[in-house]
N, C-alpha and C positions, 0 to 999 in steps of 0.2 A: 505494500500499501502506500501512500506517498500524497504528495501535498505539489500541482501544479499552480502557478499565480501568472498569471499576464496584465496587461492596462496597454489599452488601445487608446493612445495620443494622438493629437495634430502634428502630421508628419513622422511621427514613433512609435515602436512597440517595443514592450519590455516583457520579459518571462524570467521566473524564477523559479527554485526548485528545491526540494532538500533532500538531504541524503540516505538516510536511513533505509534500509530496507529487512521486513520481517516478514519472516518465512513461515510458512502455516502445514501444517499436515492434515495427513486426507478427510479428517473430521473440520478441517477450519478452524483447528487451536493456533495459535500462534505458536511457537518451540523457540526462536530463534530470532532476534534483534542485533544486527551488524551495519557498518555503514559503509559507501561502497569508495573504493580506493584514493589514493591521490592521482589525478588525471583522467579520473571518470566522475559522469556526472548524468543525470535523470533528461538533462538536457545541452544539446549540442549543433554547432552548423555542419551543415551536410550542404557542400555546395555555396546555394544564392539564398539556404532557407536555415532558419534557426526548426529544432526539429526535438519534440518531449515527450515521452506516454506517461500514462498512469493506469497501470495494471499489473500487467506482467512483465518483467525484467527483459522476458523476453524480446517484445514489441522494440524497448530499447536496443537491444543489440542489436535489430535488425533493422533501425532506423538510421543509426550511428555505423555501422560498420559491411551492411552488407547493401542495404538502400542506394538505388540510382536515382533520382529523381530529374523528371525533366527539366530543361533551363525552361527559367517563367517570363513573359515576355518583357520585355524591358521598362522599368517604372509604372507599367499599368496598374491601375485600380479601379474599384466599381465595378461594373457590371463584366467590365472583358477580362477580370481577374478570379471572378467568379464564376464563373463559364471555361475560364482556362481550369481551375481547382477543382471543378465538375468532371469535365471532361476528359483534362491531360491527367491531371496530379493523380488523382484516387483512381484510374485505371490501374496506374502507373505500381501505385502502395497494392493493391489487391493484388496485382500479378505478382510482388517480391515477398507477401505473403504467403500466397499460395502454392509459392515456387518453393520456400524456406517451411512448411507444413506450419505455419503461426494461421489456420483459420481453424474454424467448428466445422468438422467431419460433415458430408455428404450425409441424411440420415437420423445425424442426431436429433431427438425429440426435442428438445428445446431451442431450436435452428429457425426462427420465422422466416430467416432473406433469405434470397439468394448466393450473398455474401456477408460472414459474422467473424471476429475475433474478440479477443478479449480484454482491449484496453480503449481508454479513452486518448485520442491524438492531439497534441498543440503543435500546428505549425504558425511560423509567418515568415512570412515572403513581401517584399516589397514593402517591409515597415507594415503591412497588415495580418490579424493573427485568426485563425479560423482554430473551431474543433472541430474534431472530426469525431465520430460516436464510433460504438463498437458495429454498427449496421454500414459503415463507410459514410453516415447522411452529416452534412456539418454548416454549424451552424455560426452567428454573427452577433454579438453581443449589444445592443443598442446603448447601453450605459458604456463600453468599453471595459467592464471589469469581466475577467475569464480567472475560472477555479476549477479544478478537477482531484479526482481522490478524495481518500478516506478524510483527509483534515478541508477538503472546501469550502463543506459549512462556515467553518469558523473563519478562513479567510476572507470569503465574500463578507461575513457581518463586520470585519476588522477593515475591509476595501469601504464598505458602503458609508464608513463612521468615517475616517481618513480623506476621503476623496471630498474636495473643495465642489462649492456652486460650479466656477469658474474654471473646473479646469485646472490640469499640472500641467508643467513643465516635466522634464523626461529627470531632470535631479531627483524631484520633489514626489515622482511616480517611482524613480527606486525605491526612495526613502521609504512608500507607502508600501508595494510590494514587500522588504524586508519586517517591518513592520505584524504583515500579514501572516508572513509565513512563521516569523514568532510566534504569532497568536495561536496558526494552530496548531506548532511542536507544542505550545504550551495542551491544548485542549485534547489533543488528539494522539493516542499513545504509538499509533504507526508513522506519526511526521515528526524526526530528528531532525538539526542541526548538526555541521556545519551547510550554507546554504549555497548556492549557486545563481547568477545573474547572466543575463544575458539583451542586450536591442539591440535592435537597427534601424539606422536615420537612414531614409534616401537610397537603401541599397547598400550600407553598409554595416558591417557587424562587428560585435567588440567582442573580446575572450572572454573565457568563462572566468567570473569573479568569485572565490569562496568566500564566503562571507563567516567569518570564524566565531565573531564574539555581537551579542547583541547591541542595535542602537542605540544613544544613549534615550532615555528613557525620561519623560518631564517630571521634577517635583513635585511633588504634590502638598498642601496643610491641609491638615486635618483642624478645624475649627468644633468649638467643645458648647 
């Protein structure tokens, strides 16, 4: 389980993720908690994309090491980019997952769609965020705030409180995103630090930055 958080701003997109790995037995009970090794992350760059997943590590492995995503239309936004994600990117992703055996087998009782996998995927391209569900449908959120994984409700709650009415610049968004991840880590047992962040602005991508200490918390004064 995990927590992925994303903020879509005006001309930028920033995403973050925790590094905790929780292993479950066949009965669904957790039996081991660990952290990704240095140099590994649940979000990473792949060509012109930032890709991450909440759910199975297998999806993250394939996204970062096996998937060869199609080149996006340069600087495309809006309907043109939506069409590309629908007609080019997702079929390529489906083919990759099918090729490497990461799909719900045909004939499985709980399979409701022709193509399914077991994770929620976050995609950033041309500074635009898309959330791809397990049936390969995608959504874009009007608020510009995204979260996936076991800690998503806590992270979204924090973002809704931290987001100013007039929007945020990239630095403000990064600070809010990290506070949201810390909130999720405090309340969700399957989310833990350190955290990683990545961002895109007009086609550029920053390096993964591990955050090992909490952002400064505002001092409060109790009144009697």
